[in-house]
Every structure is written in structure tokens, then in C-alpha cells.
PyMOL commands that place a pseudoatom at each C-alpha (Angstrom):
pseudoatom trace, name=CA, resn=GLN, resi=1, chain=A, elem=C, hetatm=0, pos=[0.000, 0.000, 0.000]
pseudoatom trace, name=CA, resn=PRO, resi=2, chain=A, elem=C, hetatm=0, pos=[1.458, 3.408, -0.927]
pseudoatom trace, name=CA, resn=GLU, resi=3, chain=A, elem=C, hetatm=0, pos=[2.480, 5.892, 1.757]
pseudoatom trace, name=CA, resn=PRO, resi=4, chain=A, elem=C, hetatm=0, pos=[0.001, 8.717, 2.346]
pseudoatom trace, name=CA, resn=VAL, resi=5, chain=A, elem=C, hetatm=0, pos=[0.725, 12.127, 0.868]
pseudoatom trace, name=CA, resn=VAL, resi=6, chain=A, elem=C, hetatm=0, pos=[3.304, 14.290, 2.619]
pseudoatom trace, name=CA, resn=VAL, resi=7, chain=A, elem=C, hetatm=0, pos=[2.870, 18.072, 2.584]
pseudoatom trace, name=CA, resn=ASP, resi=8, chain=A, elem=C, hetatm=0, pos=[5.896, 20.360, 2.556]
pseudoatom trace, name=CA, resn=VAL, resi=9, chain=A, elem=C, hetatm=0, pos=[5.562, 23.818, 4.076]
pseudoatom trace, name=CA, resn=ALA, resi=10, chain=A, elem=C, hetatm=0, pos=[8.166, 26.523, 3.434]
pseudoatom trace, name=CA, resn=VAL, resi=11, chain=A, elem=C, hetatm=0, pos=[8.777, 29.981, 4.884]
pseudoatom trace, name=CA, resn=PRO, resi=12, chain=A, elem=C, hetatm=0, pos=[6.732, 31.965, 2.345]
pseudoatom trace, name=CA, resn=ALA, resi=13, chain=A, elem=C, hetatm=0, pos=[3.746, 29.644, 2.598]
pseudoatom trace, name=CA, resn=VAL, resi=14, chain=A, elem=C, hetatm=0, pos=[3.392, 29.305, 6.349]
pseudoatom trace, name=CA, resn=LEU, resi=15, chain=A, elem=C, hetatm=0, pos=[4.500, 32.753, 7.446]
pseudoatom trace, name=CA, resn=GLN, resi=16, chain=A, elem=C, hetatm=0, pos=[2.267, 34.668, 5.054]
pseudoatom trace, name=CA, resn=LEU, resi=17, chain=A, elem=C, hetatm=0, pos=[-1.129, 35.811, 6.230]
pseudoatom trace, name=CA, resn=ASP, resi=18, chain=A, elem=C, hetatm=0, pos=[-3.051, 33.439, 3.953]
pseudoatom trace, name=CA, resn=PRO, resi=19, chain=A, elem=C, hetatm=0, pos=[-5.800, 31.868, 6.087]
pseudoatom trace, name=CA, resn=ASP, resi=20, chain=A, elem=C, hetatm=0, pos=[-6.196, 28.965, 3.629]
pseudoatom trace, name=CA, resn=VAL, resi=21, chain=A, elem=C, hetatm=0, pos=[-2.561, 27.931, 4.114]
pseudoatom trace, name=CA, resn=HIS, resi=22, chain=A, elem=C, hetatm=0, pos=[-2.938, 28.291, 7.874]
pseudoatom trace, name=CA, resn=ARG, resi=23, chain=A, elem=C, hetatm=0, pos=[-6.026, 26.032, 7.870]
pseudoatom trace, name=CA, resn=VAL, resi=24, chain=A, elem=C, hetatm=0, pos=[-4.125, 23.324, 5.984]
pseudoatom trace, name=CA, resn=VAL, resi=25, chain=A, elem=C, hetatm=0, pos=[-1.271, 23.475, 8.502]
pseudoatom trace, name=CA, resn=GLU, resi=26, chain=A, elem=C, hetatm=0, pos=[-3.704, 23.415, 11.438]
pseudoatom trace, name=CA, resn=ARG, resi=27, chain=A, elem=C, hetatm=0, pos=[-5.672, 20.396, 10.201]
pseudoatom trace, name=CA, resn=MET, resi=28, chain=A, elem=C, hetatm=0, pos=[-3.290, 18.065, 8.459]
pseudoatom trace, name=CA, resn=PRO, resi=29, chain=A, elem=C, hetatm=0, pos=[-1.760, 15.137, 10.357]
pseudoatom trace, name=CA, resn=LEU, resi=30, chain=A, elem=C, hetatm=0, pos=[1.555, 16.210, 11.864]
pseudoatom trace, name=CA, resn=ASP, resi=31, chain=A, elem=C, hetatm=0, pos=[3.165, 12.911, 10.869]
pseudoatom trace, name=CA, resn=ARG, resi=32, chain=A, elem=C, hetatm=0, pos=[2.740, 13.949, 7.204]
pseudoatom trace, name=CA, resn=LEU, resi=33, chain=A, elem=C, hetatm=0, pos=[4.247, 17.435, 7.453]
pseudoatom trace, name=CA, resn=LEU, resi=34, chain=A, elem=C, hetatm=0, pos=[7.693, 18.544, 6.291]
pseudoatom trace, name=CA, resn=ILE, resi=35, chain=A, elem=C, hetatm=0, pos=[9.088, 22.032, 6.758]
pseudoatom trace, name=CA, resn=GLU, resi=36, chain=A, elem=C, hetatm=0, pos=[11.782, 23.911, 4.843]
pseudoatom trace, name=CA, resn=THR, resi=37, chain=A, elem=C, hetatm=0, pos=[13.172, 27.392, 4.304]
pseudoatom trace, name=CA, resn=ASP, resi=38, chain=A, elem=C, hetatm=0, pos=[13.116, 27.786, 0.515]
pseudoatom trace, name=CA, resn=ALA, resi=39, chain=A, elem=C, hetatm=0, pos=[16.802, 28.748, 0.869]
pseudoatom trace, name=CA, resn=PRO, resi=40, chain=A, elem=C, hetatm=0, pos=[18.392, 30.818, -0.572]
pseudoatom trace, name=CA, resn=TRP, resi=41, chain=A, elem=C, hetatm=0, pos=[15.272, 32.760, -1.612]
pseudoatom trace, name=CA, resn=LEU, resi=42, chain=A, elem=C, hetatm=0, pos=[12.729, 34.800, 0.328]
pseudoatom trace, name=CA, resn=ALA, resi=43, chain=A, elem=C, hetatm=0, pos=[13.974, 34.938, 3.908]
pseudoatom trace, name=CA, resn=PRO, resi=44, chain=A, elem=C, hetatm=0, pos=[11.475, 35.323, 6.775]
pseudoatom trace, name=CA, resn=GLN, resi=45, chain=A, elem=C, hetatm=0, pos=[10.225, 38.858, 7.437]
pseudoatom trace, name=CA, resn=ALA, resi=46, chain=A, elem=C, hetatm=0, pos=[12.685, 39.361, 10.313]
pseudoatom trace, name=CA, resn=HIS, resi=47, chain=A, elem=C, hetatm=0, pos=[15.536, 38.726, 7.853]
pseudoatom trace, name=CA, resn=ARG, resi=48, chain=A, elem=C, hetatm=0, pos=[14.002, 40.136, 4.657]
pseudoatom trace, name=CA, resn=GLY, resi=49, chain=A, elem=C, hetatm=0, pos=[16.701, 41.424, 2.341]
pseudoatom trace, name=CA, resn=ASP, resi=50, chain=A, elem=C, hetatm=0, pos=[19.227, 38.887, 3.646]
pseudoatom trace, name=CA, resn=ARG, resi=51, chain=A, elem=C, hetatm=0, pos=[20.067, 35.586, 2.031]
pseudoatom trace, name=CA, resn=ASN, resi=52, chain=A, elem=C, hetatm=0, pos=[17.741, 32.896, 3.359]
pseudoatom trace, name=CA, resn=GLU, resi=53, chain=A, elem=C, hetatm=0, pos=[19.541, 30.260, 5.424]
pseudoatom trace, name=CA, resn=PRO, resi=54, chain=A, elem=C, hetatm=0, pos=[18.572, 26.713, 6.434]
pseudoatom trace, name=CA, resn=THR, resi=55, chain=A, elem=C, hetatm=0, pos=[18.757, 27.754, 10.098]
pseudoatom trace, name=CA, resn=TYR, resi=56, chain=A, elem=C, hetatm=0, pos=[15.658, 29.887, 9.479]
pseudoatom trace, name=CA, resn=VAL, resi=57, chain=A, elem=C, hetatm=0, pos=[13.594, 26.699, 9.329]
pseudoatom trace, name=CA, resn=ARG, resi=58, chain=A, elem=C, hetatm=0, pos=[13.053, 27.384, 13.030]
pseudoatom trace, name=CA, resn=PHE, resi=59, chain=A, elem=C, hetatm=0, pos=[10.685, 30.228, 12.074]
pseudoatom trace, name=CA, resn=VAL, resi=60, chain=A, elem=C, hetatm=0, pos=[8.552, 27.769, 10.114]
pseudoatom trace, name=CA, resn=ALA, resi=61, chain=A, elem=C, hetatm=0, pos=[8.439, 25.288, 12.995]
pseudoatom trace, name=CA, resn=GLU, resi=62, chain=A, elem=C, hetatm=0, pos=[7.558, 28.078, 15.436]
pseudoatom trace, name=CA, resn=LYS, resi=63, chain=A, elem=C, hetatm=0, pos=[4.662, 29.211, 13.234]
pseudoatom trace, name=CA, resn=VAL, resi=64, chain=A, elem=C, hetatm=0, pos=[3.421, 25.649, 12.761]
pseudoatom trace, name=CA, resn=ALA, resi=65, chain=A, elem=C, hetatm=0, pos=[3.516, 25.170, 16.550]
pseudoatom trace, name=CA, resn=GLU, resi=66, chain=A, elem=C, hetatm=0, pos=[1.613, 28.421, 17.074]
pseudoatom trace, name=CA, resn=LEU, resi=67, chain=A, elem=C, hetatm=0, pos=[-1.055, 27.543, 14.508]
pseudoatom trace, name=CA, resn=ARG, resi=68, chain=A, elem=C, hetatm=0, pos=[-1.546, 24.079, 15.970]
pseudoatom trace, name=CA, resn=GLY, resi=69, chain=A, elem=C, hetatm=0, pos=[-1.363, 25.131, 19.630]
pseudoatom trace, name=CA, resn=MET, resi=70, chain=A, elem=C, hetatm=0, pos=[1.591, 22.812, 20.213]
pseudoatom trace, name=CA, resn=ALA, resi=71, chain=A, elem=C, hetatm=0, pos=[5.035, 23.067, 21.731]
pseudoatom trace, name=CA, resn=PHE, resi=72, chain=A, elem=C, hetatm=0, pos=[7.836, 24.019, 19.330]
pseudoatom trace, name=CA, resn=ASP, resi=73, chain=A, elem=C, hetatm=0, pos=[9.890, 21.004, 20.468]
pseudoatom trace, name=CA, resn=GLU, resi=74, chain=A, elem=C, hetatm=0, pos=[7.104, 18.597, 19.522]
pseudoatom trace, name=CA, resn=VAL, resi=75, chain=A, elem=C, hetatm=0, pos=[6.756, 20.081, 16.024]
pseudoatom trace, name=CA, resn=ALA, resi=76, chain=A, elem=C, hetatm=0, pos=[10.539, 20.078, 15.545]
pseudoatom trace, name=CA, resn=ARG, resi=77, chain=A, elem=C, hetatm=0, pos=[10.873, 16.454, 16.675]
pseudoatom trace, name=CA, resn=GLN, resi=78, chain=A, elem=C, hetatm=0, pos=[7.989, 15.164, 14.551]
pseudoatom trace, name=CA, resn=THR, resi=79, chain=A, elem=C, hetatm=0, pos=[8.936, 17.014, 11.371]
pseudoatom trace, name=CA, resn=THR, resi=80, chain=A, elem=C, hetatm=0, pos=[12.541, 15.844, 11.772]
pseudoatom trace, name=CA, resn=ASP, resi=81, chain=A, elem=C, hetatm=0, pos=[11.311, 12.258, 12.173]
pseudoatom trace, name=CA, resn=ASN, resi=82, chain=A, elem=C, hetatm=0, pos=[9.154, 12.722, 9.059]
pseudoatom trace, name=CA, resn=ALA, resi=83, chain=A, elem=C, hetatm=0, pos=[12.146, 13.843, 6.971]
pseudoatom trace, name=CA, resn=ILE, resi=84, chain=A, elem=C, hetatm=0, pos=[14.259, 10.953, 8.256]
pseudoatom trace, name=CA, resn=ARG, resi=85, chain=A, elem=C, hetatm=0, pos=[11.496, 8.482, 7.341]
pseudoatom trace, name=CA, resn=LEU, resi=86, chain=A, elem=C, hetatm=0, pos=[10.703, 10.001, 3.934]
pseudoatom trace, name=CA, resn=PHE, resi=87, chain=A, elem=C, hetatm=0, pos=[14.301, 10.278, 2.748]
pseudoatom trace, name=CA, resn=GLY, resi=88, chain=A, elem=C, hetatm=0, pos=[15.576, 7.096, 4.420]
pseudoatom trace, name=CA, resn=LEU, resi=89, chain=A, elem=C, hetatm=0, pos=[18.141, 9.032, 6.459]
pseudoatom trace, name=CA, resn=THR, resi=90, chain=A, elem=C, hetatm=0, pos=[20.068, 7.658, 9.391]
pseudoatom trace, name=CA, resn=THR, resi=91, chain=A, elem=C, hetatm=0, pos=[20.715, 9.528, 12.604]
for i in range(1, 91): cmd.bond("trace and resi %d" % i, "trace and resi %d" % (i + 1))
show_as sticks, trace
zoom trace
């Protein structure tokens, strides 16, 4: 049986004020969510004008946690586990 769909959320998508994107993030199963920065393009608002960096993925995880009413650490752990599972990475 094929794996369920995984949704990838990047800085521009989750940090924008689009309520449709926020509803998707709020309602989708956390075990199917990946986050990214869209590096090197379009840094988060706090760093607009700078080169986007992978370390800014924290802003995405923080926003996902806020939208879902969850702890940042839980979102970070689960989305990391999702990436490891999807890409067959080892820790």
C-alpha cells in the first residue's frame, strides 16, 4: 500500500497571512508534514533582504507550533522524524 501524501511547508507559505494555508497546517496530520526554508530565496520577514539560510527553518516550525497550539519542540521532533522516514536518512 502506498504511503500517504506528505505536505511540505516553506517559509513563504506558512508565514504569510493566507488563512487557507494556515487552515491546511492546522488540520493536516503532523506525521505527514515537512518544513523547509526555501533557501536561498525569500527569507522570513525578520531577515528580509538577507540571504535565506537553512537555520531559518526554526521560524517555520515556530509558526506551525503556534497555529496548531503545540510546543515548538514537539513540532521540531515530529517534522525531523518525518524527513528521516521520507528520505531514508540515518541519525
